Rosetta silent file (secondary structure, phi, psi, omega in degrees, C-alpha in Angstrom):
SEQUENCE: XXXXXXXXXXXXXXXXXXXXXXXXXXXXXXXXXXXXXXXXXXXXXXXXXXXXXXXXXXXXXXXXXXXXXXXXXXXXXXXXXXXXXXXXX
SCORE:     score description
SCORE:     0.000 S_00000001
   1 L     0.000  129.852 -179.487  101.834   83.097   95.423 S_00000001
   2 L   -87.262  132.435  178.487   99.248   80.575   94.287 S_00000001
   3 L   -83.268  129.847  177.637   95.707   81.818   93.686 S_00000001
   4 L   -60.380  154.874 -175.527   93.027   79.621   95.340 S_00000001
   5 H   -61.843  -37.430 -177.548   90.737   77.726   92.991 S_00000001
   6 H   -68.363  -22.225  176.721   87.556   79.599   93.931 S_00000001
   7 H   -83.779   -5.485  178.303   89.198   82.883   92.872 S_00000001
   8 H   -91.256   -4.232  177.208   89.926   81.428   89.434 S_00000001
   9 L   -62.232  140.737 -178.326   86.245   81.214   88.468 S_00000001
  10 E  -102.741  134.886  174.848   85.476   83.382   85.488 S_00000001
  11 E  -132.718  120.602 -178.606   82.585   85.825   85.289 S_00000001
  12 L    55.211   36.738  175.804   82.255   87.936   82.132 S_00000001
  13 L    84.248    3.102  179.331   85.765   86.975   81.048 S_00000001
  14 E  -123.062  146.108  175.265   87.461   87.955   84.316 S_00000001
  15 E   -77.484  156.377  176.977   88.552   85.861   87.239 S_00000001
  16 H   -59.689  -31.411  177.462   87.136   86.611   90.674 S_00000001
  17 H   -60.951  -38.101  178.033   90.688   87.514   91.693 S_00000001
  18 H   -65.222  -42.233  177.078   90.656   90.352   89.141 S_00000001
  19 H   -64.318  -39.637  178.128   87.400   91.721   90.557 S_00000001
  20 H   -64.168  -41.006  177.498   88.823   91.462   94.083 S_00000001
  21 H   -62.109  -44.739  178.939   91.944   93.348   92.979 S_00000001
  22 H   -63.107  -39.823  179.454   89.834   96.107   91.422 S_00000001
  23 H   -65.934  -40.327  178.623   87.724   96.384   94.600 S_00000001
  24 H   -65.141  -41.386  177.917   90.833   96.674   96.800 S_00000001
  25 H   -61.359  -43.201 -179.675   92.242   99.395   94.533 S_00000001
  26 H   -67.129  -37.959  178.069   88.971  101.339   94.740 S_00000001
  27 H   -67.520  -41.252  176.486   88.832  101.014   98.547 S_00000001
  28 H   -64.862  -39.030  176.986   92.421  102.205   98.921 S_00000001
  29 H   -63.164  -40.002  178.145   91.681  105.095   96.587 S_00000001
  30 H   -66.845  -36.340  179.378   88.669  106.072   98.666 S_00000001
  31 H   -69.466  -39.161 -179.595   90.756  105.925  101.838 S_00000001
  32 H   -82.146  -13.766 -176.883   93.516  108.096  100.394 S_00000001
  33 H   -57.176  -48.252 -177.237   91.066  110.448   98.714 S_00000001
  34 H   -62.154  -44.678 -178.762   90.441  112.583  101.800 S_00000001
  35 H   -64.963  -47.055 -178.338   94.144  112.940  102.581 S_00000001
  36 H   -66.082  -39.357  179.678   95.179  113.827   99.042 S_00000001
  37 H   -69.479  -33.852  176.459   92.397  116.354   98.538 S_00000001
  38 H   -66.468  -45.165  179.115   93.247  118.063  101.839 S_00000001
  39 H   -63.286  -39.958 -179.926   96.928  118.312  100.894 S_00000001
  40 H   -68.273  -38.417  178.662   96.078  119.633   97.449 S_00000001
  41 H   -68.723  -34.795  175.894   93.704  122.278   98.814 S_00000001
  42 H   -66.163  -39.922  178.214   96.389  123.449  101.269 S_00000001
  43 H   -65.969  -40.291  177.321   98.896  123.721   98.439 S_00000001
  44 H   -65.445  -35.906  177.593   96.421  125.682   96.323 S_00000001
  45 H   -64.870  -41.924  179.371   95.769  128.042   99.239 S_00000001
  46 H   -65.241  -36.340  178.897   99.479  128.722   99.625 S_00000001
  47 H   -70.651  -33.025 -175.405   99.816  129.413   95.904 S_00000001
  48 L  -108.230   16.726 -175.035   96.831  131.763   95.782 S_00000001
  49 L   -59.670  -42.979 -176.726   97.152  133.349   99.235 S_00000001
  50 L   -75.070  -20.744 -179.628   98.011  136.830   97.998 S_00000001
  51 L   -89.700  -20.661 -178.816   95.215  136.824   95.380 S_00000001
  52 L  -115.234   69.626 -174.309   92.457  135.665   97.754 S_00000001
  53 L   -67.765  -31.560 -175.706   92.810  138.136  100.596 S_00000001
  54 L   -90.434    0.987 -175.187   89.233  137.786  101.873 S_00000001
  55 L  -113.139  129.836  178.131   89.126  133.982  101.973 S_00000001
  56 L   -83.874  168.539  179.843   90.525  131.928  104.848 S_00000001
  57 H   -64.331  -37.897  179.470   92.180  128.557  104.454 S_00000001
  58 H   -65.947  -40.527  178.947   89.190  126.780  106.013 S_00000001
  59 H   -65.594  -43.472  178.941   86.745  128.465  103.623 S_00000001
  60 H   -64.469  -40.082  178.201   88.843  127.583  100.587 S_00000001
  61 H   -62.124  -43.686  179.199   89.200  124.027  101.826 S_00000001
  62 H   -63.825  -33.749  178.476   85.426  123.701  102.268 S_00000001
  63 H   -73.817  -33.350 -172.859   84.875  125.001   98.742 S_00000001
  64 H   -96.829  -18.177 -170.946   87.469  122.731   97.132 S_00000001
  65 H   -61.952  -42.544 -177.928   87.225  119.464   99.073 S_00000001
  66 H   -71.252  -49.150  178.364   84.273  117.979   97.209 S_00000001
  67 H   -64.574  -39.277  178.926   85.359  118.810   93.627 S_00000001
  68 H   -66.818  -38.809  179.102   88.973  117.833   94.314 S_00000001
  69 H   -63.214  -42.770  178.810   87.889  114.615   95.967 S_00000001
  70 H   -66.730  -40.420  179.385   85.737  113.636   93.013 S_00000001
  71 H   -64.008  -46.546 -179.205   88.489  114.532   90.561 S_00000001
  72 H   -66.807  -44.121 -175.420   91.135  112.562   92.431 S_00000001
  73 H   -70.381  -49.663 -173.144   88.916  109.581   93.135 S_00000001
  74 H   -83.223  -49.822 -167.421   87.169  109.194   89.814 S_00000001
  75 H   -88.289  -39.780 -167.311   89.377  110.671   87.171 S_00000001
  76 H   -98.495  -41.139 -170.067   92.988  110.465   88.045 S_00000001
  77 H  -114.611  -59.935 -165.414   93.822  107.569   90.294 S_00000001
  78 H   -72.879  -53.710 -176.099   91.278  105.019   91.343 S_00000001
  79 H   -63.364  -44.471  177.963   89.108  104.260   88.322 S_00000001
  80 H   -62.476  -37.559  178.635   91.946  103.967   85.767 S_00000001
  81 H   -68.935  -41.917  178.580   93.909  101.644   88.055 S_00000001
  82 H   -66.950  -36.028  179.684   90.866   99.523   88.830 S_00000001
  83 H   -65.393  -34.656  179.005   89.930   99.417   85.144 S_00000001
  84 H   -68.760  -22.066 -178.071   93.371   98.049   84.275 S_00000001
  85 H   -77.089  -21.223 -179.244   92.801   95.157   86.685 S_00000001
  86 L  -122.007  160.274  176.846   89.814   93.794   84.738 S_00000001
  87 L  -105.698  127.881  177.648   89.068   93.128   81.076 S_00000001
  88 L   -91.332  128.979 -177.706   85.913   94.560   79.599 S_00000001
  89 L   -71.400    0.000    0.000   84.283   92.227   77.095 S_00000001
């Protein structure tokens, strides 16, 4: 696939195509973030069900969704993949 000429312009040592690739990776990561954090909180509830007798699945999910979402989005998946798409000067 040939990259159009306007996407070959360089800004800070990176082509516009590289910035576009990084933006798409971050948007996909944000879209999958909710799904992955929900699945992970359900798995954690099943693993800790016998130890957390007074906590329902909905309560545990509400407690874990924000920290898990930030961890998945920022630390593990999206930022490292997007960072690999561009070169930092």
